[in-house]
N, CA, C and O atoms as a GROMACS GRO file, in nm:
protein
  340
    1MET      N    1   2.764  -3.272   8.021
    1MET     CA    2   2.731  -3.138   7.978
    1MET      C    3   2.792  -3.039   8.076
    1MET      O    4   2.768  -3.049   8.196
    2PRO      N    5   2.871  -2.944   8.027
    2PRO     CA    6   2.934  -2.848   8.117
    2PRO      C    7   2.831  -2.750   8.175
    2PRO      O    8   2.728  -2.724   8.114
    3ASP      N    9   2.861  -2.698   8.292
    3ASP     CA   10   2.774  -2.600   8.356
    3ASP      C   11   2.785  -2.463   8.289
    3ASP      O   12   2.686  -2.390   8.278
    4ILE      N   13   2.906  -2.429   8.244
    4ILE     CA   14   2.929  -2.302   8.176
    4ILE      C   15   2.988  -2.334   8.040
    4ILE      O   16   3.090  -2.402   8.030
    5ILE      N   17   2.924  -2.284   7.935
    5ILE     CA   18   2.969  -2.313   7.799
    5ILE      C   19   3.033  -2.188   7.740
    5ILE      O   20   2.970  -2.082   7.732
    6LEU      N   21   3.159  -2.202   7.699
    6LEU     CA   22   3.229  -2.092   7.635
    6LEU      C   23   3.205  -2.101   7.484
    6LEU      O   24   3.197  -2.211   7.429
    7PRO      N   25   3.193  -1.987   7.417
    7PRO     CA   26   3.169  -1.991   7.273
    7PRO      C   27   3.286  -2.056   7.201
    7PRO      O   28   3.402  -2.028   7.231
    8ASP      N   29   3.254  -2.143   7.106
    8ASP     CA   30   3.356  -2.212   7.029
    8ASP      C   31   3.299  -2.243   6.891
    8ASP      O   32   3.191  -2.301   6.880
    9VAL      N   33   3.370  -2.205   6.787
    9VAL     CA   34   3.321  -2.225   6.651
    9VAL      C   35   3.302  -2.374   6.622
    9VAL      O   36   3.219  -2.409   6.538
   10LEU      N   37   3.375  -2.461   6.686
   10LEU     CA   38   3.362  -2.605   6.663
   10LEU      C   39   3.225  -2.657   6.706
   10LEU      O   40   3.180  -2.761   6.658
   11ASN      N   41   3.159  -2.587   6.797
   11ASN     CA   42   3.024  -2.628   6.838
   11ASN      C   43   2.923  -2.607   6.726
   11ASN      O   44   2.814  -2.664   6.730
   12TYR      N   45   2.958  -2.526   6.627
   12TYR     CA   46   2.865  -2.492   6.520
   12TYR      C   47   2.900  -2.559   6.388
   12TYR      O   48   2.830  -2.541   6.289
   13ARG      N   49   3.008  -2.636   6.386
   13ARG     CA   50   3.051  -2.702   6.263
   13ARG      C   51   3.002  -2.845   6.262
   13ARG      O   52   2.998  -2.912   6.366
   14LEU      N   53   2.964  -2.890   6.145
   14LEU     CA   54   2.926  -3.029   6.127
   14LEU      C   55   3.054  -3.106   6.103
   14LEU      O   56   3.123  -3.085   6.003
   15ILE      N   57   3.086  -3.196   6.193
   15ILE     CA   58   3.208  -3.275   6.182
   15ILE      C   59   3.170  -3.419   6.154
   15ILE      O   60   3.085  -3.475   6.223
   16GLY      N   61   3.231  -3.478   6.056
   16GLY     CA   62   3.201  -3.616   6.021
   16GLY      C   63   3.095  -3.624   5.913
   16GLY      O   64   3.053  -3.522   5.858
   17ASP      N   65   3.052  -3.743   5.885
   17ASP     CA   66   2.952  -3.768   5.781
   17ASP      C   67   2.814  -3.757   5.841
   17ASP      O   68   2.778  -3.837   5.928
   18PRO      N   69   2.733  -3.659   5.798
   18PRO     CA   70   2.600  -3.642   5.858
   18PRO      C   71   2.507  -3.760   5.830
   18PRO      O   72   2.405  -3.775   5.897
   19ARG      N   73   2.540  -3.843   5.731
   19ARG     CA   74   2.457  -3.958   5.699
   19ARG      C   75   2.485  -4.077   5.791
   19ARG      O   76   2.407  -4.172   5.796
   20SER      N   77   2.596  -4.071   5.863
   20SER     CA   78   2.634  -4.181   5.950
   20SER      C   79   2.540  -4.187   6.071
   20SER      O   80   2.515  -4.085   6.135
   21LYS      N   81   2.490  -4.304   6.101
   21LYS     CA   82   2.399  -4.321   6.215
   21LYS      C   83   2.476  -4.357   6.343
   21LYS      O   84   2.418  -4.360   6.451
   22ILE      N   85   2.605  -4.383   6.330
   22ILE     CA   86   2.684  -4.427   6.445
   22ILE      C   87   2.773  -4.312   6.491
   22ILE      O   88   2.851  -4.258   6.412
   23ALA      N   89   2.760  -4.275   6.615
   23ALA     CA   90   2.847  -4.174   6.674
   23ALA      C   91   2.959  -4.244   6.750
   23ALA      O   92   2.940  -4.354   6.801
   24ALA      N   93   3.074  -4.181   6.756
   24ALA     CA   94   3.190  -4.243   6.820
   24ALA      C   95   3.164  -4.276   6.967
   24ALA      O   96   3.212  -4.377   7.018
   25LEU      N   97   3.088  -4.191   7.034
   25LEU     CA   98   3.064  -4.214   7.177
   25LEU      C   99   2.959  -4.320   7.204
   25LEU      O  100   2.940  -4.360   7.319
   26ASP      N  101   2.890  -4.366   7.101
   26ASP     CA  102   2.789  -4.470   7.121
   26ASP      C  103   2.849  -4.601   7.169
   26ASP      O  104   2.779  -4.682   7.230
   27THR      N  105   2.976  -4.623   7.143
   27THR     CA  106   3.037  -4.751   7.178
   27THR      C  107   3.103  -4.750   7.315
   27THR      O  108   3.152  -4.853   7.360
   28ILE      N  109   3.105  -4.636   7.381
   28ILE     CA  110   3.167  -4.626   7.513
   28ILE      C  111   3.060  -4.644   7.620
   28ILE      O  112   2.964  -4.566   7.624
   29PRO      N  113   3.074  -4.746   7.706
   29PRO     CA  114   2.972  -4.766   7.808
   29PRO      C  115   2.974  -4.653   7.912
   29PRO      O  116   3.081  -4.600   7.946
   30SER      N  117   2.857  -4.617   7.961
   30SER     CA  118   2.850  -4.511   8.062
   30SER      C  119   2.897  -4.563   8.197
   30SER      O  120   2.900  -4.684   8.222
   31VAL      N  121   2.932  -4.470   8.283
   31VAL     CA  122   2.982  -4.502   8.416
   31VAL      C  123   2.884  -4.445   8.518
   31VAL      O  124   2.835  -4.334   8.502
   32ASN      N  125   2.856  -4.521   8.621
   32ASN     CA  126   2.771  -4.472   8.729
   32ASN      C  127   2.854  -4.383   8.821
   32ASN      O  128   2.967  -4.416   8.857
   33TYR      N  129   2.797  -4.269   8.857
   33TYR     CA  130   2.864  -4.178   8.949
   33TYR      C  131   2.759  -4.098   9.025
   33TYR      O  132   2.644  -4.087   8.982
   34SER      N  133   2.800  -4.043   9.137
   34SER     CA  134   2.711  -3.961   9.219
   34SER      C  135   2.746  -3.814   9.197
   34SER      O  136   2.861  -3.774   9.213
   35LYS      N  137   2.646  -3.734   9.162
   35LYS     CA  138   2.669  -3.591   9.148
   35LYS      C  139   2.674  -3.528   9.286
   35LYS      O  140   2.588  -3.555   9.371
   36LEU      N  141   2.774  -3.445   9.308
   36LEU     CA  142   2.789  -3.381   9.438
   36LEU      C  143   2.713  -3.250   9.447
   36LEU      O  144   2.678  -3.206   9.557
   37HIS      N  145   2.687  -3.186   9.334
   37HIS     CA  146   2.614  -3.058   9.329
   37HIS      C  147   2.679  -2.950   9.416
   37HIS      O  148   2.610  -2.863   9.469
   38LEU      N  149   2.811  -2.955   9.430
   38LEU     CA  150   2.880  -2.855   9.511
   38LEU      C  151   2.881  -2.717   9.447
   38LEU      O  152   2.888  -2.616   9.517
   39VAL      N  153   2.876  -2.712   9.315
   39VAL     CA  154   2.883  -2.584   9.245
   39VAL      C  155   2.744  -2.524   9.223
   39VAL      O  156   2.732  -2.405   9.191
   40GLN      N  157   2.641  -2.602   9.238
   40GLN     CA  158   2.504  -2.559   9.208
   40GLN      C  159   2.466  -2.425   9.274
   40GLN      O  160   2.406  -2.341   9.206
   41PRO      N  161   2.497  -2.402   9.400
   41PRO     CA  162   2.457  -2.274   9.460
   41PRO      C  163   2.527  -2.152   9.398
   41PRO      O  164   2.481  -2.039   9.415
   42TYR      N  165   2.637  -2.174   9.328
   42TYR     CA  166   2.716  -2.065   9.273
   42TYR      C  167   2.699  -2.048   9.122
   42TYR      O  168   2.756  -1.956   9.064
   43LEU      N  169   2.621  -2.134   9.058
   43LEU     CA  170   2.613  -2.134   8.912
   43LEU      C  171   2.564  -2.003   8.852
   43LEU      O  172   2.622  -1.956   8.754
   44ASP      N  173   2.461  -1.944   8.906
   44ASP     CA  174   2.410  -1.819   8.851
   44ASP      C  175   2.517  -1.711   8.852
   44ASP      O  176   2.534  -1.640   8.753
   45GLU      N  177   2.587  -1.697   8.963
   45GLU     CA  178   2.694  -1.596   8.973
   45GLU      C  179   2.810  -1.630   8.880
   45GLU      O  180   2.866  -1.541   8.817
   46LEU      N  181   2.847  -1.757   8.871
   46LEU     CA  182   2.956  -1.798   8.782
   46LEU      C  183   2.920  -1.772   8.635
   46LEU      O  184   3.004  -1.726   8.558
   47ARG      N  185   2.797  -1.802   8.597
   47ARG     CA  186   2.754  -1.776   8.460
   47ARG      C  187   2.753  -1.627   8.429
   47ARG      O  188   2.793  -1.585   8.321
   48ARG      N  189   2.708  -1.548   8.525
   48ARG     CA  190   2.705  -1.402   8.506
   48ARG      C  191   2.847  -1.349   8.488
   48ARG      O  192   2.872  -1.268   8.398
   49ARG      N  193   2.939  -1.393   8.572
   49ARG     CA  194   3.078  -1.347   8.561
   49ARG      C  195   3.143  -1.395   8.431
   49ARG      O  196   3.219  -1.321   8.368
   50SER      N  197   3.113  -1.517   8.392
   50SER     CA  198   3.168  -1.570   8.267
   50SER      C  199   3.118  -1.488   8.148
   50SER      O  200   3.196  -1.454   8.059
   51SER      N  201   2.989  -1.457   8.147
   51SER     CA  202   2.932  -1.375   8.039
   51SER      C  203   2.996  -1.237   8.034
   51SER      O  204   3.025  -1.185   7.926
   52ALA      N  205   3.018  -1.178   8.151
   52ALA     CA  206   3.080  -1.046   8.157
   52ALA      C  207   3.224  -1.052   8.104
   52ALA      O  208   3.266  -0.961   8.032
   53ARG      N  209   3.297  -1.156   8.138
   53ARG     CA  210   3.435  -1.170   8.091
   53ARG      C  211   3.440  -1.193   7.940
   53ARG      O  212   3.520  -1.129   7.871
   54THR      N  213   3.357  -1.283   7.890
   54THR     CA  214   3.363  -1.314   7.748
   54THR      C  215   3.310  -1.200   7.661
   54THR      O  216   3.344  -1.191   7.543
   55ALA      N  217   3.228  -1.114   7.719
   55ALA     CA  218   3.176  -0.999   7.643
   55ALA      C  219   3.286  -0.899   7.612
   55ALA      O  220   3.277  -0.827   7.512
   56THR      N  221   3.389  -0.892   7.694
   56THR     CA  222   3.495  -0.792   7.675
   56THR      C  223   3.629  -0.854   7.637
   56THR      O  224   3.722  -0.782   7.602
   57ASN      N  225   3.641  -0.987   7.642
   57ASN     CA  226   3.766  -1.054   7.608
   57ASN      C  227   3.782  -1.058   7.456
   57ASN      O  228   3.694  -1.108   7.386
   58GLN      N  229   3.895  -1.006   7.406
   58GLN     CA  230   3.915  -0.994   7.262
   58GLN      C  231   3.914  -1.130   7.193
   58GLN      O  232   3.861  -1.141   7.082
   59ASP      N  233   3.970  -1.234   7.253
   59ASP     CA  234   3.966  -1.367   7.192
   59ASP      C  235   3.823  -1.417   7.179
   59ASP      O  236   3.787  -1.478   7.078
   60SER      N  237   3.740  -1.393   7.280
   60SER     CA  238   3.600  -1.433   7.275
   60SER      C  239   3.524  -1.355   7.169
   60SER      O  240   3.436  -1.409   7.103
   61ILE      N  241   3.558  -1.229   7.153
   61ILE     CA  242   3.495  -1.146   7.049
   61ILE      C  243   3.529  -1.202   6.911
   61ILE      O  244   3.442  -1.212   6.825
   62TYR      N  245   3.657  -1.236   6.889
   62TYR     CA  246   3.697  -1.297   6.762
   62TYR      C  247   3.624  -1.429   6.738
   62TYR      O  248   3.581  -1.458   6.627
   63THR      N  249   3.611  -1.508   6.844
   63THR     CA  250   3.542  -1.637   6.831
   63THR      C  251   3.397  -1.616   6.792
   63THR      O  252   3.347  -1.687   6.704
   64ARG      N  253   3.328  -1.520   6.853
   64ARG     CA  254   3.189  -1.492   6.818
   64ARG      C  255   3.178  -1.444   6.673
   64ARG      O  256   3.082  -1.477   6.603
   65GLN      N  257   3.276  -1.365   6.627
   65GLN     CA  258   3.277  -1.320   6.488
   65GLN      C  259   3.294  -1.439   6.394
   65GLN      O  260   3.228  -1.448   6.291
   66ASP      N  261   3.384  -1.531   6.431
   66ASP     CA  262   3.402  -1.652   6.350
   66ASP      C  263   3.274  -1.735   6.344
   66ASP      O  264   3.238  -1.787   6.239
   67ILE      N  265   3.207  -1.747   6.457
   67ILE     CA  266   3.080  -1.822   6.462
   67ILE      C  267   2.978  -1.756   6.371
   67ILE      O  268   2.909  -1.824   6.296
   68ASP      N  269   2.967  -1.623   6.377
   68ASP     CA  270   2.873  -1.551   6.291
   68ASP      C  271   2.905  -1.573   6.143
   68ASP      O  272   2.815  -1.598   6.063
   69LEU      N  273   3.034  -1.565   6.107
   69LEU     CA  274   3.075  -1.587   5.968
   69LEU      C  275   3.039  -1.728   5.924
   69LEU      O  276   2.988  -1.748   5.814
   70PHE      N  277   3.066  -1.826   6.009
   70PHE     CA  278   3.038  -1.965   5.976
   70PHE      C  279   2.887  -1.986   5.957
   70PHE      O  280   2.845  -2.051   5.861
   71GLN      N  281   2.808  -1.932   6.048
   71GLN     CA  282   2.663  -1.949   6.038
   71GLN      C  283   2.607  -1.879   5.915
   71GLN      O  284   2.519  -1.933   5.849
   72ASN      N  285   2.657  -1.760   5.883
   72ASN     CA  286   2.610  -1.688   5.765
   72ASN      C  287   2.651  -1.759   5.636
   72ASN      O  288   2.575  -1.760   5.540
   73ALA      N  289   2.769  -1.818   5.635
   73ALA     CA  290   2.814  -1.892   5.517
   73ALA      C  291   2.724  -2.013   5.492
   73ALA      O  292   2.700  -2.049   5.377
   74GLY      N  293   2.675  -2.074   5.598
   74GLY     CA  294   2.587  -2.190   5.585
   74GLY      C  295   2.450  -2.153   5.532
   74GLY      O  296   2.380  -2.239   5.478
   75ARG      N  297   2.411  -2.027   5.545
   75ARG     CA  298   2.279  -1.982   5.499
   75ARG      C  299   2.280  -1.938   5.352
   75ARG      O  300   2.174  -1.922   5.292
   76GLN      N  301   2.398  -1.920   5.296
   76GLN     CA  302   2.407  -1.873   5.158
   76GLN      C  303   2.365  -1.984   5.062
   76GLN      O  304   2.390  -2.102   5.085
   77THR      N  305   2.300  -1.942   4.954
   77THR     CA  306   2.257  -2.036   4.851
   77THR      C  307   2.375  -2.071   4.763
   77THR      O  308   2.442  -1.981   4.711
   78PRO      N  309   2.404  -2.201   4.744
   78PRO     CA  310   2.514  -2.238   4.656
   78PRO      C  311   2.484  -2.195   4.512
   78PRO      O  312   2.370  -2.201   4.466
   79ARG      N  313   2.585  -2.153   4.443
   79ARG     CA  314   2.569  -2.109   4.306
   79ARG      C  315   2.664  -2.190   4.216
   79ARG      O  316   2.776  -2.223   4.256
   80SER      N  317   2.617  -2.219   4.098
   80SER     CA  318   2.697  -2.294   4.004
   80SER      C  319   2.806  -2.205   3.947
   80SER      O  320   2.784  -2.087   3.920
   81MET      N  321   2.926  -2.263   3.929
   81MET     CA  322   3.034  -2.190   3.865
   81MET      C  323   3.025  -2.205   3.713
   81MET      O  324   3.102  -2.142   3.640
   82ASN      N  325   2.933  -2.287   3.667
   82ASN     CA  326   2.912  -2.306   3.525
   82ASN      C  327   2.827  -2.192   3.472
   82ASN      O  328   2.713  -2.174   3.517
   83ALA      N  329   2.877  -2.116   3.380
   83ALA     CA  330   2.806  -1.997   3.328
   83ALA      C  331   2.682  -2.035   3.248
   83ALA      O  332   2.593  -1.952   3.228
   84ASN      N  333   2.675  -2.161   3.202
   84ASN     CA  334   2.561  -2.204   3.120
   84ASN      C  335   2.441  -2.247   3.203
   84ASN      O  336   2.334  -2.275   3.148
   85VAL      N  337   2.456  -2.253   3.332
   85VAL     CA  338   2.346  -2.303   3.416
   85VAL      C  339   2.258  -2.190   3.460
   85VAL      O  340   2.160  -2.213   3.531
   0.00000   0.00000   0.00000
């Protein structure tokens, strides 16, 4: 899990078959490692600066608009194209 998450429309899309119980990463064995926590003392400041940058960055603004459009499209009620229904 990343310490700082940048907005990305792919984080909000359902990819693959939602009925599938098997995820691709389930078959990869985990690796033991030691966390160094070197960035931990700076995380609050880094997150604050990242938020300030993404709030004014035009690409980030477009990405947030795409995320909003995608989420709103998912909330719409499907309608039949058949006029008799």
